[in-house]
KEMI-852148 format. One line per field, with one value per residue (C-alpha): residue in three letters; residue number from 1; z, x, y. Coordinates in pm, whole numbers. Example, Ala and Ser with C-alpha at 12.3 -4.5 7.8 and 13.67 -1.06 7.14 Angstrom:
zakol	(Ala,Ser)
tipa	(1,2)
z	(780,714)
x	(1230,1367)
y	(-450,-106)
***
This chain:
zakol	(Unk,Unk,Unk,Unk,Unk,Unk,Unk,Unk,Unk,Unk,Unk,Unk,Unk,Unk,Unk,Unk,Unk,Unk,Unk,Unk,Unk,Unk,Unk,Unk,Unk,Unk,Unk,Unk,Unk,Unk,Unk,Unk,Unk,Unk,Unk,Unk,Unk,Unk,Unk,Unk,Unk,Unk,Unk,Unk,Unk,Unk,Unk,Unk,Unk,Unk,Unk,Unk,Unk,Unk,Unk,Unk,Unk,Unk,Unk,Unk,Unk,Unk,Unk,Unk,Unk,Unk,Unk,Unk,Unk,Unk,Unk,Unk,Unk,Unk,Unk,Unk,Unk,Unk,Unk,Unk,Unk,Unk,Unk,Unk,Unk,Unk,Unk,Unk,Unk,Unk,Unk,Unk,Unk,Unk,Unk,Unk,Unk,Unk,Unk,Unk,Unk,Unk,Unk,Unk,Unk,Unk,Unk,Unk,Unk,Unk,Unk,Unk,Unk,Unk,Unk,Unk,Unk,Unk,Unk,Unk,Unk,Unk,Unk,Unk,Unk,Unk,Unk,Unk,Unk,Unk,Unk,Unk,Unk,Unk,Unk,Unk,Unk,Unk,Unk,Unk,Unk,Unk,Unk,Unk,Unk,Unk,Unk,Unk,Unk,Unk,Unk,Unk,Unk,Unk,Unk,Unk,Unk,Unk,Unk,Unk,Unk,Unk,Unk,Unk,Unk,Unk,Unk,Unk,Unk,Unk,Unk,Unk,Unk,Unk,Unk,Unk,Unk,Unk,Unk,Unk,Unk,Unk,Unk,Unk,Unk,Unk,Unk,Unk,Unk,Unk,Unk,Unk,Unk,Unk,Unk,Unk,Unk,Unk,Unk,Unk,Unk,Unk,Unk,Unk,Unk,Unk,Unk,Unk,Unk,Unk,Unk,Unk,Unk,Unk,Unk,Unk,Unk,Unk,Unk,Unk,Unk,Unk,Unk,Unk,Unk,Unk,Unk,Unk,Unk,Unk,Unk,Unk,Unk,Unk,Unk,Unk,Unk,Unk,Unk,Unk,Unk,Unk,Unk,Unk,Unk,Unk,Unk,Unk,Unk,Unk,Unk,Unk,Unk,Unk,Unk,Unk,Unk,Unk,Unk,Unk,Unk,Unk,Unk,Unk,Unk,Unk,Unk,Unk,Unk,Unk,Unk,Unk,Unk,Unk,Unk,Unk,Unk,Unk,Unk,Unk,Unk,Unk,Unk,Unk,Unk,Unk,Unk,Unk,Unk,Unk,Unk,Unk,Unk,Unk,Unk,Unk,Unk,Unk,Unk,Unk,Unk,Unk,Unk,Unk,Unk,Unk,Unk,Unk,Unk,Unk,Unk,Unk,Unk,Unk,Unk,Unk,Unk,Unk,Unk,Unk,Unk,Unk,Unk,Unk,Unk,Unk,Unk,Unk,Unk,Unk,Unk,Unk,Unk,Unk,Unk,Unk,Unk,Unk,Unk,Unk,Unk,Unk,Unk,Unk,Unk,Unk,Unk,Unk,Unk,Unk,Unk,Unk,Unk,Unk,Unk,Unk,Unk,Unk,Unk,Unk,Unk,Unk,Unk,Unk,Unk,Unk,Unk,Unk,Unk,Unk,Unk,Unk,Unk,Unk,Unk)
tipa	(1,2,3,4,5,6,7,8,9,10,11,12,13,14,15,16,17,18,19,20,21,22,23,24,25,26,27,28,29,30,31,32,33,34,35,36,37,38,39,40,41,42,43,44,45,46,47,48,49,50,51,52,53,54,55,56,57,58,59,60,61,62,63,64,65,66,67,68,69,70,71,72,73,74,75,76,77,78,79,80,81,82,83,84,85,86,87,88,89,90,91,92,93,94,95,96,97,98,99,100,101,102,103,104,105,106,107,108,109,110,111,112,113,114,115,116,117,118,119,120,121,122,123,124,125,126,127,128,129,130,131,132,133,134,135,136,137,138,139,140,141,142,143,144,145,146,147,148,149,150,151,152,153,154,155,156,157,158,159,160,161,162,163,164,165,166,167,168,169,170,171,172,173,174,175,176,177,178,179,180,181,182,183,184,185,186,187,188,189,190,191,192,193,194,195,196,197,198,199,200,201,202,203,204,205,206,207,208,209,210,211,212,213,214,215,216,217,218,219,220,221,222,223,224,225,226,227,228,229,230,231,232,233,234,235,236,237,238,239,240,241,242,243,244,245,246,247,248,249,250,251,252,253,254,255,256,257,258,259,260,261,262,263,264,265,266,267,268,269,270,271,272,273,274,275,276,277,278,279,280,281,282,283,284,285,286,287,288,289,290,291,292,293,294,295,296,297,298,299,300,301,302,303,304,305,306,307,308,309,310,311,312,313,314,315,316,317,318,319,320,321,322,323,324,325,326,327,328,329,330,331,332,333,334,335,336,337,338,339,340,341,342,343,344,345,346,347,348,349,350,351,352,353,354,355,356,357,358,359,360,361,362,363,364,365,366,367,368,369,370,371,372,373,374,375)
z	(8606,8514,8377,8653,8922,8758,8694,9048,9192,8986,9032,9412,9423,9190,9466,9839,10055,10379,10548,10723,10439,10180,10393,10396,10015,9984,10200,10038,9694,9801,9608,9291,9131,9066,8788,8556,8645,8547,8212,8178,8259,8009,7743,7794,7770,7463,7264,7333,7230,6902,6826,6913,6702,6396,6459,6142,5925,5640,5710,6083,6156,5901,6014,6384,6375,6122,6335,6652,6482,6370,6723,6915,6706,6569,6903,7091,6851,6813,7185,7171,6867,7058,7362,7192,6880,6913,7278,7254,6957,7187,7458,7677,7742,7863,8149,8078,8213,7964,7675,7765,7771,7426,7246,7493,7442,7065,7072,7344,7576,7858,8096,8041,8114,8438,8536,8507,8620,8837,8794,8633,8780,8470,8260,8067,8346,8296,7943,8086,8084,7714,7649,7838,7631,7301,7393,7480,7140,6967,7141,7215,6860,6760,7071,7017,6649,6710,7004,6942,7080,7328,7508,7526,7877,8008,7862,8033,8370,8318,8236,8553,8765,8576,8649,9021,9008,8812,9068,9346,9173,9113,9478,9589,9359,9513,9214,9269,9309,9001,8792,8914,8849,8496,8314,8110,8233,8594,8563,8304,8552,8451,8079,8129,8358,8121,7839,8040,8090,7714,7656,7911,7761,7420,7545,7594,7970,8132,8360,8669,8635,8960,9053,9184,9548,9459,9237,9518,9766,9531,9455,9826,9893,9603,9708,10067,9942,9736,9986,10267,10136,10213,10581,10710,10958,11128,11137,10893,10583,10465,10167,10083,9980,9604,9635,9879,9676,9852,9834,9454,9466,9503,9502,9124,9048,9340,9220,8866,8994,9179,8867,8669,8898,8830,8456,8470,8648,8375,8095,8256,8261,8419,8769,8971,8878,8507,8534,8714,8454,8168,8251,7992,8184,8249,7890,7772,7995,7846,7495,7580,7808,7575,7519,7886,7986,7742,7823,8191,8328,8065,8135,8508,8463,8241,8481,8786,8599,8477,8584,8932,9109,8982,9071,9422,9487,9394,9529,9778,10070,10145,10101,10349,10320,10141,9874,9831,9771,9504,9308,9291,9084,8954,8681,8571,8512,8320,8094,8031,7934,7704,7524,7507,7366,7099,7016,6976,6749,6526,6531,6663,6519,6162,6170,6305,5999,5807,5973,5695,5478,5720,5751,5933,5681,5630,5567,5893,6026,6377,6392,6675,6993,7181,7536,7648,7524,7872,7989)
x	(20124,19756,19725,19937,19718,19398,19530,19656,19332,19128,19360,19363,18984,18932,18983,18928,19180,19011,19341,19501,19755,19481,19311,19639,19662,19302,19365,19699,19536,19231,19326,19432,19088,19180,19414,19115,19107,19472,19371,19115,19369,19618,19351,19219,19572,19680,19356,19309,19668,19622,19304,19447,19757,19543,19246,19295,19434,19273,19060,19042,18753,18834,19191,19116,18832,19008,19321,19119,18924,19247,19384,19075,18834,19038,19168,18849,18620,18881,18860,18479,18488,18704,18477,18139,18217,18539,18531,18178,18298,18549,18283,18400,18084,18068,17829,17465,17518,17800,17591,17301,17538,17685,17486,17613,17976,17936,17799,18030,17734,17813,17857,17491,17386,17586,17457,17096,17128,17442,17754,17722,18052,18185,18498,18405,18301,18611,18492,18264,18563,18626,18264,18316,18623,18452,18162,18416,18584,18252,18178,18513,18648,18323,18321,18679,18606,18296,18421,18687,19025,19037,18733,18850,18993,18688,18462,18666,18635,18260,18228,18417,18193,17889,17992,18009,17668,17523,17655,17502,17163,17195,17284,16986,16765,16896,17101,17324,17700,17743,17555,17786,18091,18011,17828,18039,17876,17927,18283,18451,18676,18993,18928,18862,19159,19389,19248,19303,19669,19709,19560,19786,20095,20005,19900,20110,20084,20424,20379,20596,20863,20910,21263,21370,21283,20949,20859,20944,20734,20433,20460,20476,20158,19978,20101,19986,19644,19601,19759,19544,19265,19480,19539,19233,19437,19543,19188,19279,19088,19149,18915,18572,18528,18507,18152,18036,17784,17841,18215,18190,18083,18435,18652,18659,18804,19045,19184,19206,19404,19639,19713,19731,20015,20203,20151,20266,20585,20643,20637,20854,21230,21432,21320,21298,20933,20999,21307,21110,20835,21083,21250,21249,21036,20745,20754,20728,20424,20274,20321,20115,19868,19566,19573,19649,19343,19121,19235,19336,18988,18888,19219,19145,18808,18952,19241,19018,18784,19056,19420,19391,19222,19490,19770,19642,19582,19939,20133,19958,19895,20265,20342,20324,20035,20236,20350,19993,19889,20153,20067,19709,19788,20146,20054,19781,20042,20266,19987,19851,20190,20275,19942,19976,20331,20215,19917,20138,20389,20159,19830,19833,20159,20093,19747,19879,20102,19782,19778,20008,19697,19549,19838,19803,19830,20174,20026,19838,19841,19885,20182,20220,20359,20600,20482,20837,20812,20724,21069)
y	(-2828,-2805,-3156,-3315,-3157,-3280,-3630,-3678,-3545,-3791,-4087,-4063,-4038,-4333,-4592,-4629,-4813,-4707,-4637,-4341,-4324,-4288,-4025,-3833,-3853,-3736,-3431,-3353,-3348,-3150,-2834,-3013,-2994,-2629,-2744,-2705,-2334,-2311,-2462,-2184,-1911,-2053,-2093,-1741,-1602,-1797,-1775,-1404,-1340,-1529,-1336,-994,-1053,-1141,-916,-708,-984,-1175,-1482,-1400,-1635,-1905,-1957,-1939,-2190,-2410,-2436,-2494,-2774,-2940,-2930,-3036,-3241,-3536,-3661,-3574,-3759,-4032,-4110,-4106,-4338,-4586,-4569,-4594,-4800,-5002,-5112,-5258,-5467,-5638,-5675,-5387,-5191,-4834,-4765,-4686,-4335,-4284,-4414,-4187,-3890,-3960,-3689,-3427,-3527,-3525,-3168,-3025,-2965,-3208,-2914,-2825,-3183,-3188,-2843,-2960,-3322,-3344,-3553,-3894,-4021,-4192,-4183,-3870,-3636,-3414,-3333,-3064,-2826,-2895,-2802,-2475,-2395,-2474,-2248,-1978,-2025,-1969,-1639,-1477,-1421,-1249,-1031,-913,-851,-638,-431,-163,-263,26,-116,-479,-463,-278,-547,-820,-647,-603,-973,-1073,-850,-977,-1336,-1263,-1096,-1390,-1639,-1429,-1442,-1817,-1876,-1668,-1876,-2200,-2316,-2618,-2592,-2816,-2559,-2282,-2500,-2617,-2337,-2096,-1771,-1883,-2013,-1792,-1608,-1794,-1749,-1377,-1311,-1499,-1287,-968,-1061,-1113,-768,-602,-766,-621,-277,31,-16,-56,-354,-402,-666,-860,-952,-1290,-1226,-1070,-1365,-1607,-1409,-1391,-1762,-1846,-1647,-1815,-2160,-2111,-2004,-2320,-2556,-2417,-2636,-2940,-2868,-3053,-3254,-2930,-2802,-2524,-2430,-2078,-2075,-2209,-2568,-2625,-2751,-2486,-2288,-1959,-2007,-2006,-1641,-1500,-1810,-1856,-1510,-1546,-1875,-1738,-1440,-1677,-1875,-1550,-1438,-1761,-1719,-1356,-1461,-1721,-1463,-1195,-1185,-1463,-1554,-1878,-1941,-1906,-2127,-2397,-2415,-2394,-2724,-3000,-3247,-3010,-2887,-3248,-3299,-2982,-3117,-3424,-3248,-3245,-3620,-3683,-3485,-3675,-4028,-4034,-4103,-4364,-4540,-4521,-4690,-4964,-5021,-5053,-5285,-5522,-5493,-5345,-5640,-5880,-5640,-5584,-5951,-6044,-5748,-5532,-5768,-5797,-5425,-5137,-4892,-4624,-4870,-4996,-4637,-4586,-4899,-4774,-4467,-4485,-4739,-4497,-4227,-4468,-4600,-4250,-4109,-4400,-4361,-3981,-4000,-4246,-4027,-3720,-3892,-4094,-3903,-3546,-3414,-3538,-3380,-3050,-3020,-2948,-2607,-2493,-2475,-2221,-1975,-1649,-1367,-1218,-874,-840,-489,-621,-854,-1104,-959,-1185,-1241,-1176,-816,-695,-806)
***
């Protein structure tokens, strides 16, 4: 869900047909930028769970960072190698803005560049969120290790409140909305709320288990909240705009809570929400999601620079507006998924087998807790 929302949001905004149909697509996809916040919630939940389950085990830091590096670095730096080294050799140049930003991408600090200088509007803009996550990975394991387990949840709540207070101070100081959006201390709500859910699942707290009707009702409320940002043509907008600086004050924790509810429904006993996200097709998308997130914007830029003009010239003039809209972004999905599937089979999966050299200790005092235990 997270990666599909982000891809569709970016694809639709990568071209301008100047038609009422395109305006409809723009409005309908207004809320989809929030897919990155769903990534944060999922990451906070999964990473915190991994750390808590191995907190007292051997090689806590070595294995965590080693396994994270195996998952993230090869593909990430592989894409950058293709963009900055291989493509110029075949006379496909990246933009000057992209070239100037290379050192930030290489060091996972592009979010800091954007926070200070604004968006550069190139193929690697989405990498700011990967920088945020890497910075989170550096700090979070140490924080959980140093603070006694009984205080973990209290620390998370203090961090969420501290983030709101920090945003308030930044707004008062006239800080840009891009700064609030891209800096870890200002946009950690999803990571923290996901982490809090992982802590609650593993605590002695008996969490309520929503039944089928309750899960449907909660999902409907959450869906209406997100979709309310898409109802421009009815004159409705029930939450602050993503780029409204003051709206960022409470909107980030609210959207994180919304996605946290969806995640909670997915890990409780059988209900319609869990069944929906457990289907084979969505799970396949999830398997390829990391590569899809890395490559979908570079593919978009290459497509619009080369294939799209030819495609539109030959096909679009004789097609209705809706069909013209589809041929703008459907090929992007197809190309992205083909590349991601190939990457998984021939590159990512073989590398991930190396994790066997970084096994989690069998004698850990805190064994992994299945997320389904609350059911």
